[in-house]
N, C-alpha and C positions, 0 to 999 in steps of 0.2 A: 566412466559411464555404464550404467546397466540399464535392463529394460525390465519393466514391470508395469502391468495395466495398461498396455498400449502406449504409454508415455516415456519420454527420456528424461532420466533422471540424473543429477550430481548425486553421488555416493551422499549418506546422511552427514557424514564426517568430512567430506571433500572438503567444504570451505573452511574448515578448522584444522586440516592436516597438510595444507599445500605448503612446500617449502619455499622460503624468501632468502634472498641475499641480505644480508645485514647492510643497510645504507642509511647515513645521517641526513636527515632532512632539515633544511633550512626553513620551510615554511614559505610565506609569502614575502617578496621582495619590497624593499622599501620603495621603489619606483611603483610597483602594483597598488600598495597601500595609498601612498600619495595620489594616483590616478583617482582611484576609487573614493579618496575623500573629497576630490575636487568635485566629482559627481555627485556626491552628497547623499544619494538615497538608493536604496533596492527594492524592487518590486517582487514580492514572492506571491505564489498563489497555492490554493488547495493545502494549506498547511494549518490545520486545527491545532491549538495549542496543547490539546489533550492527546495528539497523535505522536506516539514513539518519542515523548519529551520535547516537542518542538518548540513550546512556549519558552523554556529555559535557554534552548539553542538560539533562537532567534533574540531574546534579551542579552546573551551573551556575547553574540556577536555585537549588537549595538553598542555595548558597553565598553567593549574591546577596541573599536574602531571609529567609533562616534559617528556612524552613519545612521540615517533614518530608514525604517523598515516599513514599507505600506504592504499591509497583509490583505490581498483581494482574495475573495470568494474563499473563506477557508473550506467549505464543504463540496468543493467542485470535484468530479472524478477526473479520471485520466482523459477522458475523450474531451470533457470540457476544457481542460489546459490547453489541448492541441488546438481546438476551436478558438481560444483566446490568443493564441500566437497569431493564427490566420487573420483574426479580426484586426489585430495590430499593426499588421503590415502596412508601413508607411504614414501609422499613426503617431501620435504624440507620445509622452515621457509616462503616461498613466496605464501602461501595458506591463505584462510579466516579463520579467529579465531572465527568470529561472522556472523551470517545471520538476515536478516530483512524480513520476508516473510508472505504471505497470511495465515490466520489460518488454511486452510485446510491443508497446506504443513506440519505443526508441528507435528501431530501424526504420518503422514507416515514417517517423517524423524527419529522420535524416534523410531518406529517399525524395521526400517532399521538399527538402531544402529548408526545413523550418529551423534547424540546429547548427551552431557554429562550434568547433572543436576548441577543446582546452584541457591539457593534461594537467593535473595537481601534482604538486611535488611528490604526494605519496602513492602514485600512479602504479609502480612496480609491485604494491601490496594490495591491490586488486586483483583478484583471479580473472584470469583471461577469458573464462566461459562467462563472465558478466560484464563486460565491457567492449565497446567498440573499438576497434584496434586503432583509430585515428583519434579518438578521445571527443566523438559526437556526444555520447552518452555511456554513464557506468554506473553499475549497482551501488546502491548506498546502504540498504539493509533490508532484510527479509523476517517473515514470519509465517506461521501456519494458520490457517481457518479453522475456528472453533465455534462450538454453541455458547453465547453469553446468556446466561438465564436469571432473571428475576426469582429468586428463590422464595420471596415474600409471595409471590402470585402463582408459583409453579410448584407442586407438592412433589412429584415425580420425575427425577431428573433423566432425560433423554440421553442415552449412551452411544447412538450411532443413528445413522442417517435414516434408516427403516423405522427406528422408534418416533419420528417426527411425525408419521401417518397416523398414529394413535389418536381416538376421539377425545383423549385427556388434553390435547393440544389445539382443541378449536379456538379460532381466532387469536392465535399466538405467536406464529412464526413469521419473521420478515428478513429481507435481506438488507444488509446495512449499506444501501448503496443502489443507484439505479443501474440500468443497463449501459449506461455509458460509462462505469467504473470497473476499474479492473478487479475489485473485491467482489461485485456481483458475479461478473461473468465467471471467475474461478469457482464461487460459490454452486454456482449452478454445475458446472463442469465436476466439481467434487463429489456432488450428489451423485453423477452419472459414473464416475470411477468406483464408487462404492459397489456399484452393480455388475461391472464387466473388467474382463482383463483383454478387451480387443482394443481397436483403434478409437482414435481421438473422435471422428465423427460419431461412432456408437455411443461412446460415453457422452457426447454432448447431447445428442438425443435422447439418450436415456435420461439424462438430467433434467432436459426439458419434461420429459413425461413423468418424472418424479414431482416438478412442480406443478404441473397440471393436475397430478392426483391431490397434491396439498390444496391446491385452489378447489377443486371439486369437493373435496371434505370439508372444506371451510376452514382449515388449518392455516392457509396462507392469508396473509394480511399484505394487501397491496399497497403498501406505504413505505418510503424510504424510512429504514429505522433507524434511529439514534438514541443516545444515551437518555435523551428527554422520553422518548417513545417506550424505552425499555423500563425506566423508573415509576413512569406514571401509569403501566400497565398496558398501553395500547399494542405494543409489542413485546411480550415479556419473554419471547426467545429471539435473539439474533443471531444471524450467520455472520460472523465478524472475525477480523484480525486479532490474533491471540494478544498482541501487545495493547489494543485498543480495549479488550475486555479485562484484562489484567489490570491495566489503569484505571478503569472503573471500580474494579472490585476493592481497589486500594482508597480510591478517592470517597467511595460511598460507604466505608466500613463504619458500623455502628449507625447507619443511617437505613441503607438497603442492602438485604443479604445478597450478593451476586456471586453465583458459580459459573465456574469457567470449566466445560467438558471438551476435552480433544476427542471427536469421534474415533472409533475403533477402526474404521475403513475408510477409505476416499480422503485421506487426509493429504491436503496440497499446500505447498509452502509456496509463496509468492515472493519475488524479488522484484523491489523497487529501484528505479533509475533516476538519477540526476541529469539534467542538461540545460546549457543555456541557449536562449532563444536566438535565432539568426539575427532577428530584429530587435535585440535588447536595448532599451533606452539607456542602460546603465552597464554597458559591458564589462567594464573593470570592476564594479561593484560585484557584479555575478561573477566573475573569476575569484576574486577574494572570498566571496560567500562559499564557492566550491573550497578553496583552501580550508577555511574555517570547518565545513563540515567533515572533511577528510582528515583532520588533525585528530590526534589522541584525544582531545578535549571532548569534541563533539561526538566522536565515535562511542566514547564512553558515557556521554550523555543519552547517546540512543540505547546502549546496553541499558542503564538505569531506567530507561523508558520501557523496557520489557521488549525491546527489538533486539535482533541478532546484527549487530553491525557488519557490515561487508570485510572490514579489516580485523575482525575478530582472530583471525588465526595469528597475525602479525602482532596484535595487543597481548596475546597469551604468549607467544615466543619472547617478547621482550620483557615479560613480566610486569606488564602495565595495568593489569587488574587489581584493584584494590582487595587487600585480603579478605574485607568484610563482604565481598561481592561474590567469592567463589561459591557460595551455594547458588547463587544465579546459575553459574556456568554449569554446576552440578545437576541443576533442574533441567537444562538446556539437553544433557547428554542423557539424563533418565526419560525424557518425553522422545528424544531420538530413538533410544533402543525400544521404547514401548510402542511406537507410532511407525518409524520409518517413513518420514513425509516424502511426496513425491516433488520433484523439481521439474515440470514439465518444460520443454525447450521452448524457444521464441516461436519455431513454425508450428509447434503443437498448439501454443496459446491462441496464435493467429487464426488457426484453422477454427479453434473451438470458440472463439469469439465470433467469426463469421457465421457458423452454424446456429449458435444461438441467439445472436441478434436476430438473424434472418428468420429463425422458427418461432420466436417467442409468441408472436401475436396469433399464428395460426394454432400452436400446441397448446399454450398456456392459456392464452385468450384473454388476459387481464392486462391493464395499464398500471404501472408503478407510479403511484402520485407522490408529490413533493410535500413536504411541509412548508408552509408559508414562512419566509425567513423572520425571525424575530427582529434582527436589527439589520437595516439595509447598509451593507460595509461601504458602499460608495455610489456615484452618479453612473458609472461604468455601464454599459447594456449588458455585458455578460454576467456582471454582479447580480441581476435582478432576473435572469432567465430560469423561468420555473419548469420547463419542459424536462419532464424525468426520462422519458423514453428515448432510447439512441436511435437516430436515423438508421433505416437499413442500408448496408453498405452497397454499391451500385458495383 
């Protein structure tokens, strides 16, 4: 561990250089597979198909095990997933079995009794720093926050946070998430870290003032940004996870020119974690899903989807990375060398989140609006909740 900008960091190469004991993994047992097939279904939540290659991962799970997968509220943020578990206590089968949330949400959800423990067969290859010792939550992948830019609409590329205050970017900049999302909270925090080398509270407050400045200049668009709003020009600059931005760049090649810029300062890496709901209607299917996600197959699918899988070090050690993917690994190392991203500790993320959510209304003074859903994914109450602003923690 080292200290910089008032945050605790995993050294940039730490997750790729940990030593592991060579262990043969049998994968899920036949009993688990049979129990999951008897349940017949898995309910996932907040997994957009273009996020980190999840579309292929879900389809692979269905094809491999023959289970139905109900995809609830693909665009939900971390807080909405926690709310969905709470809403499902004592309820029926149409509730999430598993969640995929920012790492700061894992310990709190465990403390509230919302998660059940399960250790996958590849448990020992997940770094200790990003997993609960008892298996209630564990890291799955990570990436850094970047500027995703519609280059057909923006002529001058911003290279750092301070550039975003330029008059060139009037009505252009949006967060790719509401304040209930880990992505948006860390976006505000990253802007603050670009200005200070002091404590978490100061970085969070400076981030809020940065967005207040963007708002007063007319540069900030108070709309949850998405691929649609990027492409149609409503939010031509998004503050977004790199893997989503790179996925858009690949998908729209030849249609929309998308540039992906890693800022020179205030670069934050965010680890996401998996967990099983304590009230999962399909607990065995949930455990089988975890085995699938932490298999070499799915970890490589995340890497192909521009994410950095949590078992990357083990995949490298075993020589499991296909030869034609080695350029992706070289790009990862080049990015690390150039930017040295910060990995804030769980405690620092929780503190920053508290400061940002409580201070947003008074300091920034604008509500972030949701886009109306184009397709209602189901009759469940939390599938149609359009409230974008997170409640102030008590």
